[in-house]
C-alpha positions, 0 to 999 in steps of 0.5 A: 742900697737896692739895685731895682733890677726887679723893676726893670723887668716889670711892665711900664704900667707897674712903674707908672703905678708906683709913680701915681702912688708917689704923687698921692703919698711920697711916704708910700713908696721906697726911699730910693724910688721916692728920691728917683721920682722927686728928681723926675718931678724937679726936671718936669718943674723946671721945663726939662720934661714934658707933662706926664699924662696917664700912659706910660710909653715903653718906647719913649714917646713924647706923650709919656715917659720911658720909665723902663729906661729911666729906672735902668739909668737910675740903676746905672747911677746906683751901680757907680755909687756902689761899685765905682771904686772898683774901677778906679784908676789908682795904680799907675803900673797896671790896669785894674783887675776885673772885679765884677763891677759890671758897669757897662751900659749893656749890663743895663740893657742899653745899646749904642742907640740909647747914648744920646737919648735924653734922660730925666735920671741925669737930675739925680746927679745934678746934670738936669735932663741930659743924654746917657753918654753925658750921665756916664761921662760924669759917673766916670769922673766921679768914681772911676778916675785917679781917686777911689771913693767907697762909702756906701757901707756907712749905715747913716743915710744922712751921711751917705747922702752928704758924701754922694752930693760931695762926690758928684758935685763938690769934688769936680769943682776946680781947686783954687790956686791958693789952696793948690799952693797949700797942698804942695807946701805941705806935701813938701814939708812931709817928704822933706821931713822923711828925707831929713830923718832917713839922712840924719838917722840912717837904719834907726826905726821910725815909722816912716810915712814915706809914700803916704805923705798925702796924709799931711796935706789931708789932715792940714785941710781937714783941720783948716776947714774944721777951724773954719766951721767954728771947731775949737779942738781937734784930737788925733788918734793914730798909729805909729806910722807917720806920727813923727811927721805929724808932730812936726808938720800938723802939730808944729813941733819943731825938729829939735823937740822931736 
């Protein structure tokens, strides 16, 4: 995905020219820029922004749009989508090493004075027009929490758009209590199965799933969701590691059969 750094080095009039081209013919601008302009137009249509007049303001005057800062905010959003997983807090033992994610606001030309300014770019992540501070906090929750998400290498735009929406909206919705109980149940089943094998068959080669029992809860959730969406058959292809646990706690085979 493009970073659009070249645009933030441009004169505001150039960006406004791109917007005018978009208004005349959306297909005439880059796909990602079109998505940005569409989000901006949505904010305007919902009364979150003033009308765009014939001039672009580089200081965010009420009579215009601070295009440079809006594009900078858009670049920040894109960088989190592409590099946020590099800062995900997935290791409880030590802090993340610096992998060069460069997600600091200063990397995009922002200062503390910009943190409470209103940005239409928030529309692109489902927040509507909001402060830069809120945009960053939302992106941190989505991409740098205890779950790392990396999917921008997927070549299918429809799939990446779906995943983006899922990460930035669905993943932040509260998990229902009954679903939490189901996850706990499947985790317990996975752990108990490994403990049983370790106690009963000490020293035997068994390709343990120990430490990765979350795979059982994940498979269970995927299969149940598939069933709810009219999927009639699921085929599982997997490595040796964890296959006995899958047979017991996903396929429903008894310990005696295994």
